[in-house]
N, C-alpha and C positions, 0 to 999 in steps of 0.2 A: 655626693660623697658624704659619708658620715663625718660629723664634727665631734672632736674629742676635746674636752676642756683642758686648759693648760695644766701641766703636772699630773695628768691622769693617763691611764691606758685602758684598753678595752679588749675583751676577748669576744670576737664575733663568731656566731655559729651559722649565720646566713648573710649573704650579700645579695640583697634583693633590689631589682630595678623595676621601673615601669616602662612599658613600651606599648604603643597603640596596636602594633602588629606582633604581639607577644608570640603567638604560635608559629608564625613564619620565622621570626628571629630565632626561636628555639630550634626549629628544623634546620636553619642555616648553621647555627653553632654545632648542632649534633652532626650534621653532614661533614663538618670540619673537625670532628673529634673532641668537641667540648660538650660535656654533659651538663644539662641544666635540670632544674626541678621547679614544679609549681607546688609550693608547700601549702598554700591556703587557697585552693581553687574556688572556694565559696566563703564569702565573708561571714563572720560569726552570726550576725543577726539573721542570716538567711539559711542557716543550717536547720535541719529537721528538729533538732533538740529545742530550738527556740520558736518553732511554728506556733505554739500556743499564744505567743505575744503578737502575732499577726503583723510583724514588721513590714513596712513598705519601703521601696527604694528611695523615695523622697525623704524618708527619715534618716537615712544613712547614705547620702548621695556619693560621697567620696569612696566609701567602702564598696558600694554597689558598682561604681564605675571601675574602680581599680581591681576588683576581683578578676576581671578579664584581662588585666594588663601586667600583673606582677609576675616576675620571673627571677628565680634564684640562680645566680652564677656560681661557679666553683669557689668554694671557700674551705680551706683546710690549712692546718698549721704549716705544712711543708710546701705550700705553693710558692714558687719562685717569682721574682720580679719579671723574668722573661716570660713565664707562663701567663702572668697577669697582662703583660703587654700584648701577648698573642690574642688573648680574649678581647682586649680593648680594640685591637686592630680589626678583628673579625666583626665586631659590632659596628665600628666605623664604616667598614666596607658594605655592610648590610644597608 
């Protein structure tokens, strides 16, 4: 869960989680009417634009590992608590 400092607020545009079976979880959610997204399927150091730097996975172990695990859940201003709870329950059942 994101942490927000006291007396502060935040406007989130993504709610991203990590899961070792990301693609199966995304399929499960989609089959139950919940759209997800993979916003950053390739970590920045491994994009073609950075190929000239010859980055290696061991230089960015977390980014390399997590690029295959991150999944963005529904996040929009009008999402209700009930909709959030439905997504949570589907993830728990998975």
